[in-house]
Structures are given as structure tokens and as C-alpha cells.
C-alpha positions as CSV (number, residue, x, y, z in Angstrom):
1,X,146.1,-19.6,50.2
2,X,148.3,-21.8,52.3
3,X,147.0,-25.3,53.4
4,X,147.6,-26.5,57.0
5,X,151.1,-27.9,57.7
6,X,150.8,-29.4,61.2
7,X,148.0,-30.8,63.3
8,X,148.5,-30.9,67.1
9,X,146.3,-33.3,69.2
10,X,146.4,-33.3,73.0
11,X,144.4,-35.8,75.0
12,X,144.1,-35.5,78.8
13,X,142.6,-38.5,80.6
14,X,141.7,-38.8,84.3
15,X,144.7,-37.1,85.9
16,X,147.1,-39.1,83.8
17,X,150.0,-37.7,81.8
18,X,148.5,-36.1,78.6
19,X,149.1,-37.7,75.2
20,X,150.4,-35.2,72.7
21,X,150.6,-35.9,69.0
22,X,152.1,-33.7,66.3
23,X,151.0,-34.8,62.8
24,X,153.0,-33.3,59.9
25,X,150.3,-32.8,57.3
26,X,152.7,-31.1,54.9
27,X,154.1,-34.6,54.0
28,X,150.8,-35.5,52.3
29,X,150.5,-32.3,50.1
30,X,152.7,-33.6,47.2
31,X,150.6,-36.7,47.0
32,X,147.4,-34.5,47.1
33,X,148.8,-32.4,44.3
34,X,149.7,-35.4,42.2
35,X,146.2,-36.8,42.7
36,X,144.6,-33.5,41.9
37,X,146.0,-33.6,38.3
38,X,144.1,-36.9,37.8
39,X,141.1,-35.4,39.5
40,X,141.1,-32.3,37.3
41,X,141.0,-34.5,34.1
42,X,138.2,-36.5,35.6
43,X,136.2,-33.4,36.5
44,X,136.7,-32.0,33.0
45,X,135.1,-35.2,31.6
46,X,132.3,-35.0,34.1
47,X,131.7,-31.3,33.3
48,X,131.5,-32.1,29.6
49,X,128.9,-34.7,30.4
50,X,126.9,-32.3,32.6
51,X,127.1,-29.4,30.1
52,X,123.7,-30.1,28.6
53,X,122.1,-30.2,32.0
54,X,123.6,-26.9,33.3
55,X,125.8,-28.3,36.0
56,X,129.2,-27.9,34.3
57,X,130.1,-24.7,36.2
58,X,129.4,-26.4,39.6
59,X,131.5,-29.4,38.6
60,X,134.4,-27.2,37.5
61,X,134.3,-25.0,40.6
62,X,134.0,-27.9,43.1
63,X,137.8,-28.7,43.4
64,X,138.6,-25.0,43.9
65,X,136.0,-24.6,46.5
66,X,137.2,-27.7,48.3
67,X,140.8,-26.3,48.2
68,X,139.5,-23.0,49.7
69,X,137.8,-25.0,52.5
70,X,140.9,-27.0,53.3
71,X,143.0,-23.8,53.4
72,X,140.4,-22.1,55.7
73,X,141.1,-24.9,58.3
74,X,144.4,-23.3,59.1
75,X,144.2,-21.7,62.6
76,X,141.2,-23.6,63.8
77,X,141.2,-24.8,67.4
78,X,138.8,-27.5,68.7
79,X,138.5,-27.9,72.4
80,X,136.3,-30.6,73.8
81,X,136.2,-31.1,77.5
82,X,134.2,-33.4,79.8
83,X,134.3,-34.1,83.5
84,X,137.5,-36.1,83.4
85,X,138.7,-36.0,79.8
86,X,139.8,-33.2,77.5
87,X,140.7,-33.2,73.8
88,X,142.4,-30.2,72.2
89,X,143.0,-30.1,68.4
90,X,145.0,-27.3,66.7
91,X,145.5,-27.0,63.0
92,X,148.5,-24.8,61.8
């Protein structure tokens, strides 16, 4: 699974020149991976605490399910339009 790399945002307002933003999300992925190592250790401790209550499997699977959700955002297009304004968000 490949996470999104770029988010494109286009805002059109009242017959003015549209504002277009390209946000390179791939710059943040090394920081997310570094933070995920710490998060995995924390989740392991929480899973050991939740083991007697039967929630350990849910705690261990939560980061993997979150990663799958983030990767599923790739290719999504959100188009919101009103009478005078329009916002278009594309995730690649």
C-alpha cells in the first residue's frame, strides 16, 4: 500500500482568479515513520495492560488499520460547490 504523496487544493471565489495549492505530503512521511516506531512501543505496552480484558488484539491492530485508511485516501476527489464558490481537493 502506498500513502498519498501530493494534495491539490483549488479554491474558486466569485469570478476571481482561482487559488491553487499543491501540498507535498511525501515530505512528512519520514517523520511519520519515525514517530510510528515510538507509537508501536507505546501500543505494545498498552496491549499488555489490556490483555486481561480482551482488548489486546484491537490495540495491536489499530495502527495497521489506520495505515490502511491513510493509504485508501489516495485517489479521492472532494468537490464542493456553491452559488459563487467552489472548492476542489484531490489526493494523489
